Structures are given as structure tokens and as C-alpha cells.
C-alpha positions in Angstrom: -9.7 17.2 15.5 -6.4 17.4 13.8 -5.7 15.7 10.9 -2.4 15.2 9.0 -1.8 13.1 5.5 1.1 10.9 4.6 1.7 11.9 0.7 4.6 9.2 0.5 1.7 6.5 1.6 -0.9 7.4 -0.4 -2.2 5.4 -3.3 -4.5 7.7 -5.0 -7.4 6.3 -4.7 -9.7 8.9 -4.4 -11.6 7.5 -1.5 -10.4 10.7 0.8 -12.3 13.2 -1.5 -15.5 11.1 -2.0 -16.1 11.2 2.0 -14.7 14.6 2.3 -14.6 17.0 -0.2 -14.2 20.0 2.3 -10.8 18.4 3.8 -9.4 16.5 1.3 -8.5 17.4 -2.5 -6.2 15.3 -5.2 -2.9 16.6 -7.1 -3.8 16.8 -10.8 -0.6 15.3 -11.7 -0.8 12.0 -9.9 -4.1 12.2 -7.8 -2.0 12.1 -4.4 -3.9 13.8 -1.6 -3.8 17.0 -0.4 -4.9 18.1 2.8 -7.1 21.0 2.6 -7.3 22.2 6.1 -5.5 20.4 9.4 -8.4 21.4 11.7 -12.2 20.6 10.0 -15.5 22.3 11.2 -17.1 20.0 13.9 -20.1 19.6 11.1 -17.1 17.6 9.1 -15.7 15.4 11.7 -17.9 12.3 10.5 -17.0 12.4 7.4 -13.2 12.9 7.8 -13.5 9.8 9.9 -15.3 7.9 7.0 -11.9 9.1 4.7 -9.6 7.6 7.1 -11.1 4.3 7.4 -11.8 4.0 3.7 -8.1 5.1 3.0 -6.5 1.5 1.5 -2.9 2.7 2.1 -4.0 4.1 6.3 -2.6 7.6 5.0 -4.7 9.6 6.6 -3.9 10.2 10.8 -7.2 11.7 13.0 -6.3 13.0 16.6 -9.5 13.6 18.1 
């Protein structure tokens, strides 16, 4: 699995962090998504998929 994010599309909802804090964080100054790892471990895959599905801006991209 490969994960990328579009910080320009991010609306700082925090759904990514709520679903997968191991892979996503938010910048302190504006809440924009920060990707912690582009290749998450297999045991985090379902959480990453949930984070992508929950993102209101569709700013998370997952390649299987």
C-alpha cells in the first residue's frame, strides 16, 4: 500500500488522525494533514482506508 495526500485540498477536519494516528498527523498552525509514512504497515491498512473514506475533501490517496 502506498499513501499520498494533497495538502492543498485538506480542510483540516482531522478525520485522518482519528482513524489512523500512526500514519497521519496535523500541522499545529493550521491543522492541515501531515503524512507520517507513505508505506504503512499491513496492520494499519484498514485504518488508512477508513481515513481516506472519511476525508471530506478527498485529500488522501491510497494505492493498493
